C-alpha positions as CSV (number, residue, x, y, z in Angstrom):
1,M,57.4,14.3,-1.8
2,E,55.6,16.1,1.0
3,S,52.6,16.8,-1.2
4,K,52.3,13.1,-2.0
5,V,52.5,12.3,1.7
6,G,49.8,14.9,2.4
7,K,47.6,13.5,-0.3
8,K,48.0,10.0,1.1
9,K,47.1,11.2,4.6
10,L,44.0,12.9,3.2
11,V,43.0,9.7,1.4
12,D,43.6,7.8,4.6
13,R,41.4,10.2,6.6
14,F,38.6,9.9,4.0
15,L,38.8,6.1,4.1
16,D,38.9,6.0,7.8
17,G,35.7,8.1,7.9
18,I,34.0,5.7,5.4
19,E,35.2,2.7,7.5
20,R,33.9,4.3,10.8
21,A,30.6,5.1,9.2
22,G,30.2,1.6,7.8
23,N,31.3,0.0,11.1
24,K,28.5,1.9,12.9
25,L,25.9,0.4,10.7
26,P,24.2,-2.7,12.3
27,D,24.6,-6.1,10.7
28,P,22.3,-6.5,7.7
29,V,20.2,-9.0,9.6
30,T,19.7,-6.5,12.4
31,L,19.1,-3.7,9.9
32,F,16.2,-5.6,8.3
33,V,14.7,-6.4,11.8
34,I,14.8,-2.7,12.6
35,L,13.3,-1.8,9.2
36,A,10.5,-4.4,9.7
37,F,9.5,-2.8,13.0
38,F,9.9,0.7,11.4
39,V,7.4,-0.4,8.7
40,L,4.9,-1.7,11.2
41,A,5.1,1.5,13.3
42,L,4.9,3.6,10.1
43,S,1.8,1.7,8.9
44,L,0.0,2.7,12.2
45,I,1.0,6.3,12.0
46,L,0.2,6.8,8.3
47,S,-3.1,5.0,8.4
48,K,-4.2,7.3,11.3
49,L,-3.2,10.3,9.2
50,G,-5.2,9.0,6.2
51,V,-2.3,8.9,3.8
52,S,-3.3,7.7,0.3
53,A,-2.6,8.0,-3.4
54,V,-4.5,7.5,-6.6
55,K,-3.1,4.8,-8.8
56,P,-2.1,6.2,-12.2
57,G,-4.3,5.3,-15.1
58,T,-7.2,4.4,-12.8
59,D,-9.5,6.0,-10.2
60,E,-8.4,3.5,-7.6
61,T,-7.4,5.1,-4.3
62,I,-4.7,3.2,-2.3
63,E,-4.6,3.8,1.4
64,V,-2.1,2.8,4.0
65,I,-3.2,-0.3,6.0
66,N,-2.5,-0.5,9.7
67,L,-0.6,-3.7,10.5
68,L,-0.6,-3.1,14.3
69,N,-4.2,-4.0,14.9
70,R,-5.8,-7.4,15.5
71,E,-6.1,-8.3,11.8
72,G,-2.6,-7.1,11.1
73,L,-1.0,-9.1,13.9
74,I,-2.8,-12.2,12.9
75,Q,-1.6,-11.8,9.3
76,I,2.0,-11.3,10.6
77,V,1.9,-14.4,12.8
78,T,0.1,-16.8,10.4
79,N,2.2,-15.8,7.4
80,M,5.7,-15.7,8.9
81,V,6.7,-19.1,7.6
82,S,5.1,-18.6,4.2
83,N,6.8,-15.3,3.8
84,F,10.1,-17.0,4.2
85,T,9.4,-20.1,2.1
86,G,7.8,-18.0,-0.6
87,F,10.8,-15.5,-0.7
88,A,11.8,-15.9,-4.4
89,P,15.6,-15.5,-4.0
90,L,15.8,-18.2,-1.3
91,G,15.0,-21.1,-3.5
92,I,17.0,-19.7,-6.4
93,V,20.2,-19.3,-4.4
94,V,20.0,-22.6,-2.6
95,V,19.3,-24.6,-5.8
96,T,22.0,-22.9,-7.8
97,M,24.6,-23.2,-5.1
98,I,24.2,-27.0,-4.9
99,G,25.7,-27.2,-8.4
100,I,28.2,-24.4,-7.9
101,G,29.3,-26.0,-4.5
102,V,30.1,-29.3,-6.2
103,A,32.0,-27.6,-9.0
104,E,34.0,-25.5,-6.4
105,N,34.6,-28.2,-3.8
106,S,35.7,-30.8,-6.4
107,G,38.4,-28.3,-7.5
108,L,36.9,-27.7,-11.0
109,I,36.5,-24.0,-10.7
110,S,40.0,-23.4,-9.3
111,A,41.6,-25.6,-11.9
112,L,39.7,-24.0,-14.8
113,M,40.7,-20.5,-13.7
114,K,44.3,-21.5,-13.3
115,K,44.4,-23.3,-16.6
116,T,42.9,-20.3,-18.4
117,V,45.4,-17.9,-16.9
118,L,48.5,-20.1,-17.3
119,S,47.7,-20.9,-20.9
120,A,47.5,-17.2,-22.0
121,P,50.5,-15.7,-24.0
122,K,52.5,-13.2,-22.0
123,K,51.5,-10.3,-24.2
124,I,47.8,-10.7,-23.4
125,I,48.1,-12.2,-19.9
126,L,46.6,-9.1,-18.3
127,P,43.4,-8.9,-20.4
128,V,43.0,-12.7,-20.1
129,I,43.2,-12.5,-16.3
130,L,40.8,-9.6,-16.2
131,F,38.3,-11.4,-18.5
132,T,38.6,-14.5,-16.3
133,G,37.9,-12.4,-13.2
134,L,34.8,-10.9,-14.8
135,V,33.5,-14.2,-16.1
136,G,34.5,-15.9,-12.9
137,N,31.6,-14.2,-11.1
138,V,29.5,-17.0,-12.5
139,A,31.0,-19.0,-9.6
140,A,29.6,-16.4,-7.1
141,D,32.1,-15.4,-4.5
142,A,34.6,-18.2,-5.2
143,A,36.4,-16.0,-7.8
144,F,37.5,-13.6,-5.0
145,I,39.3,-16.4,-3.2
146,I,40.8,-18.3,-6.1
147,L,41.8,-16.0,-8.8
148,P,43.7,-13.0,-7.2
149,P,46.5,-15.1,-5.7
150,I,46.8,-17.1,-8.9
151,A,47.1,-13.8,-10.9
152,A,49.8,-12.6,-8.4
153,M,51.9,-15.6,-9.0
154,I,51.4,-15.5,-12.8
155,F,52.6,-11.8,-12.8
156,M,55.6,-12.7,-10.7
157,S,56.5,-15.6,-13.0
158,V,56.6,-13.2,-16.0
159,G,58.7,-10.6,-14.2
160,R,55.9,-8.2,-13.2
161,N,54.9,-7.0,-9.7
162,P,52.6,-9.6,-8.1
163,L,50.7,-6.8,-6.3
164,V,49.6,-5.4,-9.6
165,G,48.2,-8.7,-10.7
166,L,46.5,-9.1,-7.3
167,I,44.9,-5.7,-7.3
168,A,43.9,-5.6,-11.0
169,T,42.2,-9.0,-10.6
170,Y,40.4,-8.0,-7.5
171,A,39.2,-4.8,-9.2
172,A,37.9,-6.7,-12.2
173,I,36.0,-9.3,-10.0
174,A,34.6,-6.7,-7.6
175,G,34.1,-3.7,-9.9
176,G,32.6,-5.8,-12.7
177,F,30.6,-8.0,-10.4
178,S,27.4,-7.7,-12.5
179,A,29.1,-8.0,-15.9
180,N,29.3,-11.5,-17.5
181,I,28.8,-13.4,-20.7
182,I,27.1,-16.2,-18.9
183,I,23.8,-16.1,-16.9
184,S,24.9,-16.4,-13.2
185,S,23.3,-17.0,-9.8
186,L,23.3,-13.2,-9.3
187,D,21.0,-12.8,-12.3
188,V,18.4,-15.2,-10.9
189,L,18.8,-13.8,-7.3
190,L,18.2,-10.2,-8.3
191,L,15.3,-11.3,-10.6
192,G,13.4,-12.7,-7.7
193,I,13.6,-9.4,-5.8
194,T,12.8,-7.4,-8.9
195,Q,9.8,-9.5,-9.8
196,T,8.4,-9.4,-6.3
197,S,8.8,-5.6,-6.3
198,A,7.2,-5.2,-9.7
199,Q,4.2,-7.2,-8.6
200,L,3.4,-4.4,-6.2
201,V,2.3,-2.5,-9.3
202,D,1.3,-5.4,-11.6
203,P,0.5,-8.6,-9.8
204,T,0.8,-10.5,-13.1
205,Y,4.3,-9.4,-13.9
206,T,6.9,-12.1,-14.5
207,G,10.5,-11.4,-15.4
208,L,13.3,-13.4,-17.0
209,A,16.8,-14.0,-15.6
210,T,18.1,-12.8,-19.0
211,M,16.5,-9.3,-18.7
212,N,19.9,-7.6,-18.6
213,Y,21.9,-10.1,-20.7
214,Y,22.7,-8.1,-23.8
215,F,23.9,-5.1,-21.8
216,L,26.0,-7.3,-19.5
217,I,27.8,-9.0,-22.4
218,V,28.9,-5.7,-23.9
219,S,29.8,-4.4,-20.5
220,T,32.1,-7.3,-19.9
221,F,34.3,-6.5,-22.9
222,V,34.2,-2.7,-22.2
223,L,35.4,-3.2,-18.6
224,V,38.2,-5.5,-19.7
225,V,39.5,-2.7,-22.0
226,V,39.1,-0.1,-19.3
227,A,40.7,-2.2,-16.6
228,T,43.7,-3.0,-18.9
229,W,44.2,0.7,-19.6
230,V,43.9,1.7,-15.9
231,T,46.4,-1.0,-14.9
232,G,49.0,0.1,-17.4
233,K,48.4,3.8,-16.9
234,F,48.0,4.2,-13.1
235,V,48.6,1.0,-11.1
236,E,51.7,-0.7,-12.6
237,P,53.8,2.5,-12.6
238,R,52.8,3.1,-9.0
239,F,54.3,-0.2,-7.8
240,G,57.2,-0.6,-10.1
241,K,59.4,-3.8,-10.0
242,Y,59.0,-6.4,-7.4
243,G,62.2,-7.0,-5.3
244,G,61.0,-9.9,-3.1
245,K,61.3,-13.6,-3.4
246,I,60.0,-15.0,-6.6
247,E,57.3,-17.6,-6.5
248,V,56.1,-19.5,-9.5
249,A,52.6,-20.8,-10.0
250,E,52.6,-24.6,-10.2
251,P,51.1,-25.9,-13.5
252,L,48.2,-28.3,-13.4
253,T,49.0,-32.0,-13.0
254,A,48.3,-34.5,-15.7
255,L,45.4,-35.8,-13.6
256,E,43.9,-32.3,-13.2
257,N,44.3,-31.7,-17.0
258,K,42.5,-35.0,-17.6
259,G,39.8,-33.9,-15.2
260,L,39.3,-30.6,-17.1
261,R,39.1,-32.5,-20.4
262,W,36.3,-34.7,-19.1
263,A,34.6,-31.8,-17.5
264,G,34.7,-30.0,-20.9
265,I,33.3,-33.1,-22.7
266,V,30.4,-33.3,-20.2
267,T,29.7,-29.5,-20.5
268,L,29.7,-29.7,-24.3
269,A,27.3,-32.7,-24.2
270,Y,25.0,-30.8,-21.8
271,V,25.1,-27.7,-24.0
272,I,24.3,-29.8,-27.1
273,L,21.4,-31.5,-25.3
274,M,20.0,-28.0,-24.3
275,A,20.4,-26.8,-27.9
276,I,18.4,-29.9,-29.1
277,L,15.7,-29.1,-26.6
278,V,15.5,-25.4,-27.4
279,V,16.7,-24.5,-30.9
280,P,14.3,-26.5,-33.1
281,E,10.8,-25.2,-33.4
282,S,9.5,-28.5,-32.0
283,G,12.0,-28.4,-29.1
284,L,10.6,-29.7,-25.8
285,L,11.7,-26.7,-23.9
286,R,10.2,-24.1,-26.2
287,N,7.0,-22.3,-25.5
288,P,4.3,-24.9,-26.2
289,E,1.8,-22.2,-27.3
290,D,3.8,-20.5,-30.0
291,N,7.0,-22.5,-30.1
292,G,8.8,-19.3,-29.0
293,F,11.9,-18.9,-26.9
294,L,10.7,-16.2,-24.6
295,N,8.5,-17.3,-21.7
296,S,9.5,-20.9,-22.6
297,P,10.1,-23.7,-20.1
298,F,13.8,-23.2,-20.8
299,M,13.7,-19.6,-19.6
300,T,11.4,-20.3,-16.6
301,G,13.5,-23.3,-15.7
302,I,16.9,-21.5,-15.9
303,V,17.7,-22.2,-12.3
304,P,17.6,-26.0,-12.4
305,I,19.3,-25.8,-15.8
306,M,22.1,-23.8,-14.2
307,L,22.2,-26.4,-11.3
308,F,23.1,-29.2,-13.7
309,F,25.4,-26.9,-15.8
310,F,27.7,-26.8,-12.8
311,L,26.9,-30.1,-11.1
312,L,27.6,-32.5,-14.0
313,P,31.0,-31.1,-15.0
314,G,31.9,-30.8,-11.3
315,L,31.1,-34.5,-10.8
316,A,33.1,-35.4,-13.9
317,Y,36.1,-33.5,-12.7
318,G,35.9,-34.9,-9.2
319,I,35.6,-38.5,-10.3
320,V,38.6,-38.3,-12.6
321,T,40.8,-36.5,-10.0
322,K,39.6,-38.8,-7.2
323,K,38.0,-35.9,-5.3
324,V,34.7,-37.8,-5.7
325,K,35.0,-41.5,-4.8
326,S,31.5,-42.2,-3.8
327,D,28.0,-40.8,-3.4
328,R,28.9,-39.7,0.1
329,D,31.6,-37.4,-1.3
330,V,29.0,-35.7,-3.6
331,A,26.6,-35.3,-0.7
332,E,29.3,-33.8,1.6
333,Q,30.2,-31.3,-1.1
334,M,26.5,-30.3,-1.4
335,F,26.2,-30.1,2.4
336,K,29.2,-27.8,2.5
337,S,27.9,-25.5,-0.2
338,I,24.5,-25.2,1.6
339,G,26.3,-24.7,4.9
340,D,28.2,-21.8,3.5
341,L,24.8,-20.2,2.8
342,S,23.7,-20.1,6.5
343,S,24.2,-16.3,6.8
344,F,22.2,-15.7,3.6
345,I,19.4,-18.0,4.8
346,V,19.0,-16.0,8.1
347,L,19.2,-12.7,6.1
348,A,16.5,-14.1,3.7
349,F,14.2,-14.8,6.6
350,V,14.2,-11.3,8.1
351,A,14.3,-9.6,4.7
352,A,11.2,-11.6,3.6
353,Q,9.3,-10.4,6.6
354,M,10.2,-6.8,6.0
355,I,9.3,-6.9,2.3
356,A,6.0,-8.6,3.1
357,Y,5.0,-6.0,5.6
358,F,6.0,-3.3,3.1
359,G,3.7,-4.8,0.6
360,W,0.8,-5.5,3.0
361,S,0.8,-1.9,4.3
362,N,0.6,-0.3,0.8
363,I,3.4,2.1,1.9
364,G,5.6,0.9,-1.0
365,P,3.0,1.6,-3.8
366,I,2.0,5.0,-2.2
367,L,5.7,6.0,-1.8
368,A,6.3,5.0,-5.4
369,I,3.3,6.9,-6.8
370,K,4.3,10.0,-4.8
371,G,7.9,9.7,-5.8
372,A,6.9,9.3,-9.5
373,E,4.7,12.4,-9.3
374,F,7.5,14.4,-7.7
375,L,9.9,13.4,-10.4
376,Q,7.4,14.3,-13.1
377,N,6.7,17.7,-11.5
378,M,10.5,18.3,-11.4
379,N,10.8,17.2,-15.0
380,F,13.6,14.9,-13.9
381,T,13.2,11.8,-16.1
382,G,15.0,9.8,-18.6
383,A,18.8,9.1,-18.6
384,P,19.7,11.8,-16.0
385,M,17.2,10.3,-13.6
386,F,18.7,6.9,-13.9
387,I,22.3,8.2,-13.7
388,G,21.3,9.9,-10.4
389,F,19.9,6.5,-9.3
390,I,23.2,4.8,-10.2
391,I,25.2,7.3,-8.1
392,I,22.9,6.9,-5.1
393,C,23.3,3.1,-5.3
394,A,27.1,3.5,-5.7
395,F,27.2,5.6,-2.5
396,I,25.0,3.2,-0.5
397,N,27.3,0.4,-1.6
398,L,30.2,2.0,0.3
399,L,28.4,1.3,3.5
400,I,26.3,-1.9,2.7
401,A,28.2,-4.3,0.5
402,S,25.7,-7.1,0.1
403,A,24.1,-6.8,-3.4
404,S,21.0,-8.8,-2.4
405,A,20.5,-6.9,0.9
406,K,20.7,-3.5,-0.8
407,W,18.4,-4.5,-3.6
408,A,15.8,-6.0,-1.2
409,L,15.9,-2.6,0.5
410,L,15.7,-0.4,-2.6
411,A,13.7,-2.5,-5.2
412,P,10.3,-2.2,-3.4
413,I,10.6,1.6,-3.7
414,F,12.4,2.2,-7.0
415,V,11.0,-0.6,-9.2
416,P,7.4,0.5,-8.7
417,M,8.3,4.2,-8.8
418,F,9.9,3.9,-12.2
419,M,7.2,1.5,-13.5
420,Y,4.7,4.3,-12.8
421,L,6.8,6.5,-15.1
422,N,6.5,3.7,-17.7
423,Y,10.1,2.3,-17.3
424,S,10.6,-1.4,-17.3
425,P,11.9,-3.2,-14.2
426,A,14.7,-4.5,-16.3
427,V,16.2,-1.0,-16.8
428,T,15.8,-0.2,-13.1
429,Q,17.6,-3.4,-12.1
430,M,20.3,-2.7,-14.7
431,A,20.9,0.8,-13.3
432,Y,21.1,-0.7,-9.8
433,R,23.6,-3.3,-10.9
434,V,25.9,-0.7,-12.4
435,G,25.8,1.4,-9.2
436,D,26.2,-1.7,-7.0
437,S,29.3,-2.7,-8.8
438,I,31.4,0.4,-9.5
439,T,32.3,1.1,-5.8
440,N,32.9,-2.5,-4.9
441,P,36.7,-2.3,-5.3
442,I,37.1,0.6,-2.8
443,T,34.7,-0.3,0.0
444,P,36.3,-1.9,3.0
445,M,32.8,-3.1,3.9
446,L,33.1,-5.9,1.2
447,A,34.1,-9.0,3.1
448,Y,36.7,-9.9,0.6
449,F,38.6,-6.6,1.0
450,A,40.1,-8.0,4.2
451,I,41.2,-11.1,2.3
452,L,42.8,-9.0,-0.4
453,L,44.8,-7.2,2.3
454,A,46.0,-10.5,3.7
455,F,47.0,-11.7,0.2
456,A,48.8,-8.4,-0.4
457,R,50.8,-8.6,2.8
458,R,52.4,-11.8,1.5
459,Y,54.3,-9.6,-0.9
460,D,54.6,-6.4,1.2
461,K,54.1,-6.9,5.0
462,N,53.8,-3.1,5.5
463,I,51.0,-2.5,2.9
464,G,47.9,-0.8,4.4
465,I,44.3,-0.1,3.5
466,G,45.1,3.4,2.2
467,T,47.7,2.0,-0.3
468,L,45.2,-0.6,-1.6
469,I,42.4,1.9,-1.9
470,S,44.5,4.4,-3.7
471,A,45.5,1.7,-6.2
472,L,41.9,0.5,-6.6
473,L,40.3,4.0,-6.8
474,P,41.2,4.5,-10.5
475,Y,39.3,1.4,-11.4
476,S,36.2,2.6,-9.6
477,V,36.4,6.0,-11.2
478,F,36.9,4.8,-14.8
479,F,34.5,1.9,-14.4
480,A,31.9,4.5,-13.3
481,I,32.6,6.9,-16.2
482,M,32.6,4.3,-18.9
483,W,29.8,2.2,-17.6
484,I,27.5,5.2,-17.1
485,I,28.4,6.4,-20.6
486,L,27.5,3.0,-22.0
487,F,24.3,2.9,-20.0
488,A,23.3,6.4,-21.3
489,I,24.0,5.5,-24.9
490,W,22.0,2.3,-24.5
491,F,19.2,4.2,-22.9
492,L,19.1,7.0,-25.5
493,L,19.2,4.5,-28.4
494,G,16.4,2.4,-26.7
495,L,18.3,-0.8,-27.3
496,P,16.9,-4.0,-25.7
497,L,18.6,-4.9,-22.4
498,G,17.9,-8.6,-22.9
499,P,15.6,-11.0,-24.7
500,G,12.2,-9.5,-24.6
501,D,13.2,-6.7,-22.2
502,G,13.7,-3.1,-23.1
503,I,13.8,0.3,-21.5
504,Y,10.1,0.9,-21.4
505,L,7.1,-1.1,-20.3
506,K,5.3,-2.9,-23.1
């Protein structure tokens, strides 16, 4: 018994150290402001030192450009607005969230998750909940708020500990945040940053939101199996039976079920319409030059297509359930969804400036070339190199939880670096997404960890951070093991990561 207490105290001390280190970091907005000034100062110093690099495959010499002279300051002042408005992730997120916001605020997403979980047979309730959590990421962060408490009540109603359902669901949503069977807002958000970073090497580079799609589909089912095993092997035995007051999840009302049916009809009609526009060789959304699917209007227009994928069913559900009674209700739901993005918009403004300075100064390409040369001299390439990158990203994620903030910081360095080694931006982004996800369950820096703690204290008022982390840690460990193994197999076999995107540059 004493050894268990000692181990728990050790875990608590470790977690306290992580929490203290994370709390000492500035807000992401402040961090990007600091980095922007750091890039400007570095451009002055390195230009004076004459730092340069020769671009691989050419005789072109790239030199650091000083941004703290007259020309540089004029460039900074006159391009500040265009840097922001031209920041690719900004438009992608805002447009997508208009649709997701209507679907969420009308109650469609909550009802759909609840219906899926309540309809599952008792024997497969856990895998269904975990799968719903993974797929629920298509609704961005809404899954963190909606699904864990529903899962807790479902577990309680079938005689299982609600804390297990709560923790397992949170682990699936957080730890598998990148895995999905549907293209999500995260796919298009990260693409914008990846594409901008790749253009530091190849200004003509354009990527697709589906660049990781095949790998993510397989990952979804692998993680469901892993999470199911971890829950039964480690988590459920740890908590045992629940001795508190039993709460039962309320089934959907007849009106809510009717709303779901109509939302389903509208979704099916929309999917059929898209199929008519894409599947036939003469489809209007196919590539007009070769009637192909890749680089077609459908792929380049995936953001507005996603907007209506969420917006139309959300409207249908809201109209049937009386959540939408007029155009004003629709507008208010859209306003609310954009209002929730206020922190992201501010972050996008400062991140856009830092990334622009990084590109103008040539520090990014030079650092990437030097880094690529170093890796080549060390003979550290291939799968081991990317596994090392995954581990680095996983560690950074313990301190900086925002996926977009981290990628905006790392992509301008690592995407060009690996491109100079002939690796596709798609594989670099995929490695980042694995690393970014696997430590999500155990980082107190993720905003929703505090919400998980609040949910958990409904069932155990004495539960603490250490208890939650110790229960979530097995998910992170085994997600990391299995996901890295899957990544290594995929890499070694040279399988395509998504339509038209593979491991190496074409």
